[in-house]
PDB file of N, CA, C and O in Angstrom:
ATOM      1  N   MET A   1       0.762  -1.203  -0.033  1.00  0.00           N
ATOM      2  CA  MET A   1      -0.140  -0.222   0.167  1.00  0.00           C
ATOM      3  C   MET A   1       0.605   1.375  -0.302  1.00  0.00           C
ATOM      4  O   MET A   1       1.218   1.668   0.725  1.00  0.00           O
ATOM      5  N   ASN A   2       0.779   2.199  -1.034  1.00  0.00           N
ATOM      6  CA  ASN A   2       1.421   3.185  -0.587  1.00  0.00           C
ATOM      7  C   ASN A   2       1.101   4.278   0.214  1.00  0.00           C
ATOM      8  O   ASN A   2       0.353   3.873   1.104  1.00  0.00           O
ATOM      9  N   ASP A   3       1.372   5.804   0.349  1.00  0.00           N
ATOM     10  CA  ASP A   3       0.897   6.626   1.296  1.00  0.00           C
ATOM     11  C   ASP A   3      -0.733   6.961   0.813  1.00  0.00           C
ATOM     12  O   ASP A   3      -1.696   7.009   1.577  1.00  0.00           O
ATOM     13  N   SER A   4      -0.748   7.140  -0.425  1.00  0.00           N
ATOM     14  CA  SER A   4      -1.638   7.955  -1.157  1.00  0.00           C
ATOM     15  C   SER A   4      -3.318   6.863  -0.550  1.00  0.00           C
ATOM     16  O   SER A   4      -4.426   7.106  -0.072  1.00  0.00           O
ATOM     17  N   ASP A   5      -2.552   5.717  -0.962  1.00  0.00           N
ATOM     18  CA  ASP A   5      -3.566   4.258  -0.520  1.00  0.00           C
ATOM     19  C   ASP A   5      -4.128   4.884   0.998  1.00  0.00           C
ATOM     20  O   ASP A   5      -5.249   5.379   1.118  1.00  0.00           O
ATOM     21  N   SER A   6      -2.972   4.746   2.314  1.00  0.00           N
ATOM     22  CA  SER A   6      -3.521   4.602   3.143  1.00  0.00           C
ATOM     23  C   SER A   6      -4.521   5.592   3.524  1.00  0.00           C
ATOM     24  O   SER A   6      -4.653   6.736   3.088  1.00  0.00           O
ATOM     25  N   PRO A   7      -5.373   4.825   4.623  1.00  0.00           N
ATOM     26  CA  PRO A   7      -5.994   5.983   5.539  1.00  0.00           C
ATOM     27  C   PRO A   7      -5.405   7.557   6.761  1.00  0.00           C
ATOM     28  O   PRO A   7      -5.896   8.678   6.896  1.00  0.00           O
ATOM     29  N   VAL A   8      -4.378   6.992   7.321  1.00  0.00           N
ATOM     30  CA  VAL A   8      -3.555   7.512   8.204  1.00  0.00           C
ATOM     31  C   VAL A   8      -2.432   9.259   7.513  1.00  0.00           C
ATOM     32  O   VAL A   8      -1.576   9.579   6.688  1.00  0.00           O
ATOM     33  N   GLY A   9      -3.513   9.967   8.883  1.00  0.00           N
ATOM     34  CA  GLY A   9      -2.741  11.279   8.245  1.00  0.00           C
ATOM     35  C   GLY A   9      -3.608  12.255   7.294  1.00  0.00           C
ATOM     36  O   GLY A   9      -3.381  13.365   6.814  1.00  0.00           O
ATOM     37  N   LYS A  10      -4.937  11.168   7.217  1.00  0.00           N
ATOM     38  CA  LYS A  10      -6.379  12.133   6.158  1.00  0.00           C
ATOM     39  C   LYS A  10      -7.601  12.336   7.281  1.00  0.00           C
ATOM     40  O   LYS A  10      -7.876  11.416   8.051  1.00  0.00           O
ATOM     41  N   PHE A  11      -8.151  13.323   7.308  1.00  0.00           N
ATOM     42  CA  PHE A  11      -9.377  13.801   7.779  1.00  0.00           C
ATOM     43  C   PHE A  11     -10.096  13.130   7.355  1.00  0.00           C
ATOM     44  O   PHE A  11      -9.949  12.700   6.211  1.00  0.00           O
ATOM     45  N   GLY A  12     -11.290  12.749   8.240  1.00  0.00           N
ATOM     46  CA  GLY A  12     -12.557  12.651   8.074  1.00  0.00           C
ATOM     47  C   GLY A  12     -13.445  13.277   8.961  1.00  0.00           C
ATOM     48  O   GLY A  12     -13.182  14.397   9.399  1.00  0.00           O
ATOM     49  N   ARG A  13     -14.786  12.492   9.370  1.00  0.00           N
ATOM     50  CA  ARG A  13     -15.953  12.615  10.053  1.00  0.00           C
ATOM     51  C   ARG A  13     -16.785  11.585  10.810  1.00  0.00           C
ATOM     52  O   ARG A  13     -16.642  10.467  10.315  1.00  0.00           O
ATOM     53  N   VAL A  14     -17.415  11.606  11.609  1.00  0.00           N
ATOM     54  CA  VAL A  14     -17.676  10.406  12.351  1.00  0.00           C
ATOM     55  C   VAL A  14     -19.058  10.583  11.808  1.00  0.00           C
ATOM     56  O   VAL A  14     -19.639  11.661  11.689  1.00  0.00           O
ATOM     57  N   THR A  15     -19.680   8.983  11.378  1.00  0.00           N
ATOM     58  CA  THR A  15     -20.636   8.686  10.601  1.00  0.00           C
ATOM     59  C   THR A  15     -21.157   7.750  12.057  1.00  0.00           C
ATOM     60  O   THR A  15     -22.315   7.360  11.906  1.00  0.00           O
ATOM     61  N   ALA A  16     -20.642   7.395  13.184  1.00  0.00           N
ATOM     62  CA  ALA A  16     -21.578   6.540  14.080  1.00  0.00           C
ATOM     63  C   ALA A  16     -20.503   7.043  15.311  1.00  0.00           C
ATOM     64  O   ALA A  16     -19.311   7.238  15.075  1.00  0.00           O
ATOM     65  N   GLN A  17     -20.982   7.183  16.366  1.00  0.00           N
ATOM     66  CA  GLN A  17     -20.290   7.881  17.351  1.00  0.00           C
ATOM     67  C   GLN A  17     -19.163   6.676  17.895  1.00  0.00           C
ATOM     68  O   GLN A  17     -19.345   5.458  17.903  1.00  0.00           O
ATOM     69  N   ILE A  18     -18.083   7.350  18.292  1.00  0.00           N
ATOM     70  CA  ILE A  18     -17.275   6.511  18.552  1.00  0.00           C
ATOM     71  C   ILE A  18     -16.815   6.683  20.309  1.00  0.00           C
ATOM     72  O   ILE A  18     -16.066   7.479  20.875  1.00  0.00           O
ATOM     73  N   GLY A  19     -17.443   5.821  20.686  1.00  0.00           N
ATOM     74  CA  GLY A  19     -17.139   5.812  21.885  1.00  0.00           C
ATOM     75  C   GLY A  19     -16.166   5.559  22.803  1.00  0.00           C
ATOM     76  O   GLY A  19     -15.398   4.717  22.336  1.00  0.00           O
ATOM     77  N   PRO A  20     -15.663   6.106  24.538  1.00  0.00           N
ATOM     78  CA  PRO A  20     -14.530   5.835  24.765  1.00  0.00           C
ATOM     79  C   PRO A  20     -14.358   4.355  25.323  1.00  0.00           C
ATOM     80  O   PRO A  20     -15.345   3.626  25.423  1.00  0.00           O
ATOM     81  N   GLY A  21     -13.070   3.920  25.687  1.00  0.00           N
ATOM     82  CA  GLY A  21     -12.820   3.046  26.269  1.00  0.00           C
ATOM     83  C   GLY A  21     -12.750   1.747  24.506  1.00  0.00           C
ATOM     84  O   GLY A  21     -12.774   0.537  24.731  1.00  0.00           O
ATOM     85  N   LYS A  22     -12.695   2.094  23.439  1.00  0.00           N
ATOM     86  CA  LYS A  22     -12.377   1.531  23.128  1.00  0.00           C
ATOM     87  C   LYS A  22     -13.889   1.297  22.074  1.00  0.00           C
ATOM     88  O   LYS A  22     -13.931   0.403  21.229  1.00  0.00           O
ATOM     89  N   LYS A  23     -14.581   1.875  22.220  1.00  0.00           N
ATOM     90  CA  LYS A  23     -15.801   0.884  22.053  1.00  0.00           C
ATOM     91  C   LYS A  23     -15.751   1.395  20.469  1.00  0.00           C
ATOM     92  O   LYS A  23     -14.824   2.141  20.153  1.00  0.00           O
ATOM     93  N   MET A  24     -16.823   0.969  19.376  1.00  0.00           N
ATOM     94  CA  MET A  24     -16.484   0.978  17.777  1.00  0.00           C
ATOM     95  C   MET A  24     -17.598   2.025  17.813  1.00  0.00           C
ATOM     96  O   MET A  24     -18.491   2.269  18.624  1.00  0.00           O
ATOM     97  N   GLY A  25     -17.133   2.688  16.347  1.00  0.00           N
ATOM     98  CA  GLY A  25     -18.228   3.499  15.724  1.00  0.00           C
ATOM     99  C   GLY A  25     -17.756   3.318  14.322  1.00  0.00           C
ATOM    100  O   GLY A  25     -17.314   2.268  13.857  1.00  0.00           O
ATOM    101  N   GLU A  26     -17.974   5.075  13.355  1.00  0.00           N
ATOM    102  CA  GLU A  26     -17.743   4.490  12.101  1.00  0.00           C
ATOM    103  C   GLU A  26     -17.266   6.197  12.232  1.00  0.00           C
ATOM    104  O   GLU A  26     -17.671   6.958  13.111  1.00  0.00           O
ATOM    105  N   VAL A  27     -16.196   6.595  10.990  1.00  0.00           N
ATOM    106  CA  VAL A  27     -15.723   7.547  10.083  1.00  0.00           C
ATOM    107  C   VAL A  27     -15.883   7.048   8.329  1.00  0.00           C
ATOM    108  O   VAL A  27     -15.800   6.043   7.622  1.00  0.00           O
ATOM    109  N   ARG A  28     -16.154   8.461   8.247  1.00  0.00           N
ATOM    110  CA  ARG A  28     -15.721   8.368   6.515  1.00  0.00           C
ATOM    111  C   ARG A  28     -14.725   9.592   6.068  1.00  0.00           C
ATOM    112  O   ARG A  28     -14.574  10.757   6.435  1.00  0.00           O
ATOM    113  N   VAL A  29     -14.206   8.856   5.225  1.00  0.00           N
ATOM    114  CA  VAL A  29     -12.450   9.429   5.427  1.00  0.00           C
ATOM    115  C   VAL A  29     -12.164   9.987   3.715  1.00  0.00           C
ATOM    116  O   VAL A  29     -12.384   9.116   2.874  1.00  0.00           O
ATOM    117  N   SER A  30     -11.681  11.407   3.161  1.00  0.00           N
ATOM    118  CA  SER A  30     -11.739  11.164   2.003  1.00  0.00           C
ATOM    119  C   SER A  30     -10.302  11.154   1.664  1.00  0.00           C
ATOM    120  O   SER A  30      -9.320  11.719   2.143  1.00  0.00           O
ATOM    121  N   ILE A  31     -10.563  10.013   0.305  1.00  0.00           N
ATOM    122  CA  ILE A  31      -9.133   8.863   0.565  1.00  0.00           C
ATOM    123  C   ILE A  31      -9.439   8.619  -1.311  1.00  0.00           C
ATOM    124  O   ILE A  31     -10.516   8.466  -1.886  1.00  0.00           O
ATOM    125  N   ARG A  32      -7.879   8.669  -1.947  1.00  0.00           N
ATOM    126  CA  ARG A  32      -7.944   8.539  -3.497  1.00  0.00           C
ATOM    127  C   ARG A  32      -8.812   9.234  -4.238  1.00  0.00           C
ATOM    128  O   ARG A  32      -8.986   8.675  -5.321  1.00  0.00           O
ATOM    129  N   GLY A  33      -9.720  10.681  -4.054  1.00  0.00           N
ATOM    130  CA  GLY A  33     -10.569  11.353  -4.721  1.00  0.00           C
ATOM    131  C   GLY A  33     -12.291  10.691  -4.460  1.00  0.00           C
ATOM    132  O   GLY A  33     -13.295  11.008  -5.098  1.00  0.00           O
ATOM    133  N   GLY A  34     -12.224  10.065  -3.738  1.00  0.00           N
ATOM    134  CA  GLY A  34     -13.502   9.810  -3.231  1.00  0.00           C
ATOM    135  C   GLY A  34     -13.181   9.541  -1.336  1.00  0.00           C
ATOM    136  O   GLY A  34     -12.184   9.810  -0.666  1.00  0.00           O
ATOM    137  N   THR A  35     -14.294   9.012  -1.008  1.00  0.00           N
ATOM    138  CA  THR A  35     -14.243   8.653   0.381  1.00  0.00           C
ATOM    139  C   THR A  35     -14.670   7.597   0.846  1.00  0.00           C
ATOM    140  O   THR A  35     -15.726   7.413   0.241  1.00  0.00           O
ATOM    141  N   GLU A  36     -14.463   6.486   1.792  1.00  0.00           N
ATOM    142  CA  GLU A  36     -14.508   5.208   2.091  1.00  0.00           C
ATOM    143  C   GLU A  36     -14.745   5.455   3.824  1.00  0.00           C
ATOM    144  O   GLU A  36     -14.174   6.026   4.754  1.00  0.00           O
ATOM    145  N   ASP A  37     -15.842   4.716   3.604  1.00  0.00           N
ATOM    146  CA  ASP A  37     -16.041   4.371   5.661  1.00  0.00           C
ATOM    147  C   ASP A  37     -15.192   3.071   6.111  1.00  0.00           C
ATOM    148  O   ASP A  37     -15.054   1.982   5.553  1.00  0.00           O
ATOM    149  N   TYR A  38     -14.668   3.585   7.329  1.00  0.00           N
ATOM    150  CA  TYR A  38     -13.981   2.445   7.863  1.00  0.00           C
ATOM    151  C   TYR A  38     -14.501   2.507   9.399  1.00  0.00           C
ATOM    152  O   TYR A  38     -14.849   3.497  10.044  1.00  0.00           O
ATOM    153  N   LEU A  39     -14.459   1.471   9.692  1.00  0.00           N
ATOM    154  CA  LEU A  39     -14.943   1.305  11.357  1.00  0.00           C
ATOM    155  C   LEU A  39     -13.699   1.727  12.049  1.00  0.00           C
ATOM    156  O   LEU A  39     -12.567   1.572  11.591  1.00  0.00           O
ATOM    157  N   ALA A  40     -14.117   2.488  13.638  1.00  0.00           N
ATOM    158  CA  ALA A  40     -13.214   2.887  13.963  1.00  0.00           C
ATOM    159  C   ALA A  40     -13.398   3.475  15.650  1.00  0.00           C
ATOM    160  O   ALA A  40     -14.485   3.870  16.073  1.00  0.00           O
ATOM    161  N   VAL A  41     -12.373   3.450  16.330  1.00  0.00           N
ATOM    162  CA  VAL A  41     -11.588   3.591  17.780  1.00  0.00           C
ATOM    163  C   VAL A  41     -10.721   4.621  17.500  1.00  0.00           C
ATOM    164  O   VAL A  41     -10.106   5.043  16.521  1.00  0.00           O
ATOM    165  N   THR A  42     -10.931   5.030  19.232  1.00  0.00           N
ATOM    166  CA  THR A  42     -10.127   5.896  19.695  1.00  0.00           C
ATOM    167  C   THR A  42      -9.389   5.768  20.953  1.00  0.00           C
ATOM    168  O   THR A  42      -9.801   4.996  21.820  1.00  0.00           O
ATOM    169  N   THR A  43      -8.150   6.585  21.145  1.00  0.00           N
ATOM    170  CA  THR A  43      -7.572   6.097  22.596  1.00  0.00           C
ATOM    171  C   THR A  43      -7.781   6.843  23.554  1.00  0.00           C
ATOM    172  O   THR A  43      -7.320   6.812  24.696  1.00  0.00           O
ATOM    173  N   GLY A  44      -8.692   7.720  22.939  1.00  0.00           N
ATOM    174  CA  GLY A  44      -8.869   8.869  24.800  1.00  0.00           C
ATOM    175  C   GLY A  44     -10.109   8.406  25.219  1.00  0.00           C
ATOM    176  O   GLY A  44     -10.751   7.410  24.884  1.00  0.00           O
ATOM    177  N   ASP A  45     -10.372   9.436  26.132  1.00  0.00           N
ATOM    178  CA  ASP A  45     -11.334   9.048  27.229  1.00  0.00           C
ATOM    179  C   ASP A  45     -12.646  10.003  27.392  1.00  0.00           C
ATOM    180  O   ASP A  45     -13.484  10.169  28.279  1.00  0.00           O
ATOM    181  N   THR A  46     -12.348  10.697  25.749  1.00  0.00           N
ATOM    182  CA  THR A  46     -14.166  11.313  25.498  1.00  0.00           C
ATOM    183  C   THR A  46     -14.844  10.939  24.043  1.00  0.00           C
ATOM    184  O   THR A  46     -14.340  11.063  22.926  1.00  0.00           O
ATOM    185  N   ALA A  47     -15.897  10.537  24.340  1.00  0.00           N
ATOM    186  CA  ALA A  47     -16.606  10.055  22.975  1.00  0.00           C
ATOM    187  C   ALA A  47     -16.518  11.158  22.021  1.00  0.00           C
ATOM    188  O   ALA A  47     -16.600  12.335  22.373  1.00  0.00           O
ATOM    189  N   LEU A  48     -16.312  10.688  20.519  1.00  0.00           N
ATOM    190  CA  LEU A  48     -15.978  11.533  19.693  1.00  0.00           C
ATOM    191  C   LEU A  48     -17.354  11.265  19.001  1.00  0.00           C
ATOM    192  O   LEU A  48     -17.783  10.147  18.715  1.00  0.00           O
ATOM    193  N   GLU A  49     -18.090  12.669  18.737  1.00  0.00           N
ATOM    194  CA  GLU A  49     -19.645  12.530  18.414  1.00  0.00           C
ATOM    195  C   GLU A  49     -20.037  12.479  17.075  1.00  0.00           C
ATOM    196  O   GLU A  49     -19.123  12.669  16.273  1.00  0.00           O
ATOM    197  N   LEU A  50     -21.208  12.263  16.595  1.00  0.00           N
ATOM    198  CA  LEU A  50     -21.412  12.960  15.237  1.00  0.00           C
ATOM    199  C   LEU A  50     -20.973  13.909  14.656  1.00  0.00           C
ATOM    200  O   LEU A  50     -20.967  15.048  15.122  1.00  0.00           O
ATOM    201  N   ASN A  51     -20.448  13.516  13.321  1.00  0.00           N
ATOM    202  CA  ASN A  51     -20.172  14.648  12.305  1.00  0.00           C
ATOM    203  C   ASN A  51     -18.693  15.405  13.046  1.00  0.00           C
ATOM    204  O   ASN A  51     -18.207  16.419  12.546  1.00  0.00           O
ATOM    205  N   ALA A  52     -18.252  14.913  13.962  1.00  0.00           N
ATOM    206  CA  ALA A  52     -17.283  15.270  14.495  1.00  0.00           C
ATOM    207  C   ALA A  52     -15.915  15.099  13.567  1.00  0.00           C
ATOM    208  O   ALA A  52     -15.800  14.005  13.016  1.00  0.00           O
ATOM    209  N   MET A  53     -14.792  16.150  13.329  1.00  0.00           N
ATOM    210  CA  MET A  53     -13.755  16.256  12.397  1.00  0.00           C
ATOM    211  C   MET A  53     -12.717  15.693  12.749  1.00  0.00           C
ATOM    212  O   MET A  53     -12.050  16.448  13.456  1.00  0.00           O
ATOM    213  N   VAL A  54     -12.155  14.507  12.559  1.00  0.00           N
ATOM    214  CA  VAL A  54     -11.198  13.485  12.972  1.00  0.00           C
ATOM    215  C   VAL A  54      -9.792  13.487  12.272  1.00  0.00           C
ATOM    216  O   VAL A  54      -9.529  14.109  11.243  1.00  0.00           O
ATOM    217  N   ILE A  55      -8.961  12.723  12.964  1.00  0.00           N
ATOM    218  CA  ILE A  55      -7.750  12.737  12.125  1.00  0.00           C
ATOM    219  C   ILE A  55      -7.505  10.693  12.256  1.00  0.00           C
ATOM    220  O   ILE A  55      -7.839   9.998  13.215  1.00  0.00           O
ATOM    221  N   VAL A  56      -6.937  10.291  11.147  1.00  0.00           N
ATOM    222  CA  VAL A  56      -6.553   8.842  11.526  1.00  0.00           C
ATOM    223  C   VAL A  56      -5.386   8.545  11.799  1.00  0.00           C
ATOM    224  O   VAL A  56      -4.540   8.599  10.907  1.00  0.00           O
ATOM    225  N   THR A  57      -5.081   8.197  12.959  1.00  0.00           N
ATOM    226  CA  THR A  57      -3.773   8.087  13.529  1.00  0.00           C
ATOM    227  C   THR A  57      -2.965   6.879  13.223  1.00  0.00           C
ATOM    228  O   THR A  57      -1.736   6.819  13.174  1.00  0.00           O
ATOM    229  N   GLN A  58      -3.967   5.767  12.990  1.00  0.00           N
ATOM    230  CA  GLN A  58      -3.180   4.324  12.829  1.00  0.00           C
ATOM    231  C   GLN A  58      -4.483   3.379  11.987  1.00  0.00           C
ATOM    232  O   GLN A  58      -5.707   3.507  11.952  1.00  0.00           O
ATOM    233  N   LEU A  59      -3.579   2.464  11.403  1.00  0.00           N
ATOM    234  CA  LEU A  59      -4.576   1.088  10.680  1.00  0.00           C
ATOM    235  C   LEU A  59      -4.445   0.178  11.295  1.00  0.00           C
ATOM    236  O   LEU A  59      -3.428  -0.502  11.158  1.00  0.00           O
ATOM    237  N   ARG A  60      -5.240  -0.095  12.021  1.00  0.00           N
ATOM    238  CA  ARG A  60      -5.387  -1.248  12.863  1.00  0.00           C
ATOM    239  C   ARG A  60      -5.562  -3.120  12.105  1.00  0.00           C
ATOM    240  O   ARG A  60      -5.239  -4.240  12.500  1.00  0.00           O
ATOM    241  N   SER A  61      -6.344  -2.480  10.697  1.00  0.00           N
ATOM    242  CA  SER A  61      -6.738  -3.808   9.923  1.00  0.00           C
ATOM    243  C   SER A  61      -7.163  -3.233   8.355  1.00  0.00           C
ATOM    244  O   SER A  61      -7.293  -2.021   8.529  1.00  0.00           O
ATOM    245  N   PRO A  62      -7.314  -3.396   7.569  1.00  0.00           N
ATOM    246  CA  PRO A  62      -7.784  -2.912   6.415  1.00  0.00           C
ATOM    247  C   PRO A  62      -9.238  -2.400   6.622  1.00  0.00           C
ATOM    248  O   PRO A  62      -9.491  -1.624   5.701  1.00  0.00           O
ATOM    249  N   ARG A  63     -10.034  -2.498   7.261  1.00  0.00           N
ATOM    250  CA  ARG A  63     -11.495  -1.779   7.779  1.00  0.00           C
ATOM    251  C   ARG A  63     -11.457  -0.722   8.998  1.00  0.00           C
ATOM    252  O   ARG A  63     -12.266   0.141   9.339  1.00  0.00           O
ATOM    253  N   VAL A  64     -10.211  -1.117   9.522  1.00  0.00           N
ATOM    254  CA  VAL A  64     -10.452  -0.441  10.982  1.00  0.00           C
ATOM    255  C   VAL A  64      -9.274   0.275  11.415  1.00  0.00           C
ATOM    256  O   VAL A  64      -8.188  -0.304  11.419  1.00  0.00           O
ATOM    257  N   VAL A  65      -9.421   1.899  11.909  1.00  0.00           N
ATOM    258  CA  VAL A  65      -8.364   2.848  12.042  1.00  0.00           C
ATOM    259  C   VAL A  65      -8.579   3.369  13.200  1.00  0.00           C
ATOM    260  O   VAL A  65      -9.788   3.210  13.369  1.00  0.00           O
ATOM    261  N   VAL A  66      -8.209   3.827  13.989  1.00  0.00           N
ATOM    262  CA  VAL A  66      -8.038   4.450  15.074  1.00  0.00           C
ATOM    263  C   VAL A  66      -7.636   6.305  14.718  1.00  0.00           C
ATOM    264  O   VAL A  66      -6.882   6.930  13.973  1.00  0.00           O
ATOM    265  N   VAL A  67      -8.592   6.581  15.693  1.00  0.00           N
ATOM    266  CA  VAL A  67      -8.436   8.546  15.262  1.00  0.00           C
ATOM    267  C   VAL A  67      -8.566   9.106  16.406  1.00  0.00           C
ATOM    268  O   VAL A  67      -8.901   8.471  17.406  1.00  0.00           O
ATOM    269  N   ALA A  68      -8.284  10.542  16.401  1.00  0.00           N
ATOM    270  CA  ALA A  68      -8.605  11.233  17.202  1.00  0.00           C
ATOM    271  C   ALA A  68      -9.378  12.692  16.579  1.00  0.00           C
ATOM    272  O   ALA A  68      -9.652  13.021  15.425  1.00  0.00           O
ATOM    273  N   ALA A  69      -9.564  13.314  17.775  1.00  0.00           N
ATOM    274  CA  ALA A  69     -10.031  14.383  17.710  1.00  0.00           C
ATOM    275  C   ALA A  69      -9.364  15.130  16.465  1.00  0.00           C
ATOM    276  O   ALA A  69      -8.381  14.491  16.089  1.00  0.00           O
ATOM    277  N   ALA A  70      -9.617  16.446  15.599  1.00  0.00           N
ATOM    278  CA  ALA A  70      -8.957  17.087  15.345  1.00  0.00           C
ATOM    279  C   ALA A  70      -9.075  18.447  15.158  1.00  0.00           C
ATOM    280  O   ALA A  70      -8.860  19.143  14.166  1.00  0.00           O
ATOM    281  N   TRP A  71      -9.515  18.760  16.458  1.00  0.00           N
ATOM    282  CA  TRP A  71      -9.830  20.189  16.874  1.00  0.00           C
ATOM    283  C   TRP A  71      -8.539  20.812  16.725  1.00  0.00           C
ATOM    284  O   TRP A  71      -7.530  20.257  17.160  1.00  0.00           O
ATOM    285  N   GLY A  72      -8.491  22.144  16.026  1.00  0.00           N
ATOM    286  CA  GLY A  72      -7.451  23.222  16.032  1.00  0.00           C
ATOM    287  C   GLY A  72      -6.005  23.211  15.418  1.00  0.00           C
ATOM    288  O   GLY A  72      -4.934  23.780  15.632  1.00  0.00           O
ATOM    289  N   MET A  73      -6.744  21.848  14.144  1.00  0.00           N
ATOM    290  CA  MET A  73      -5.698  21.635  13.376  1.00  0.00           C
ATOM    291  C   MET A  73      -5.550  22.145  12.205  1.00  0.00           C
ATOM    292  O   MET A  73      -4.540  21.897  11.546  1.00  0.00           O
TER     293      MET A  73
END
């Protein structure tokens, strides 16, 4: 996978709330000239609400990413 194919470092929006404590949600990420949906978890202690802007920090598997809030970026 080359860098343009990886969602790591890309911004997205939460499409299903991501809870604290690794509760899985969903994000839509702009990638490869379109968008893709991924299952997502966060390592933070705060839930990421619907429509929150996030950044992908890690790819756990081909369809699961780790995200962080993108505030202030």
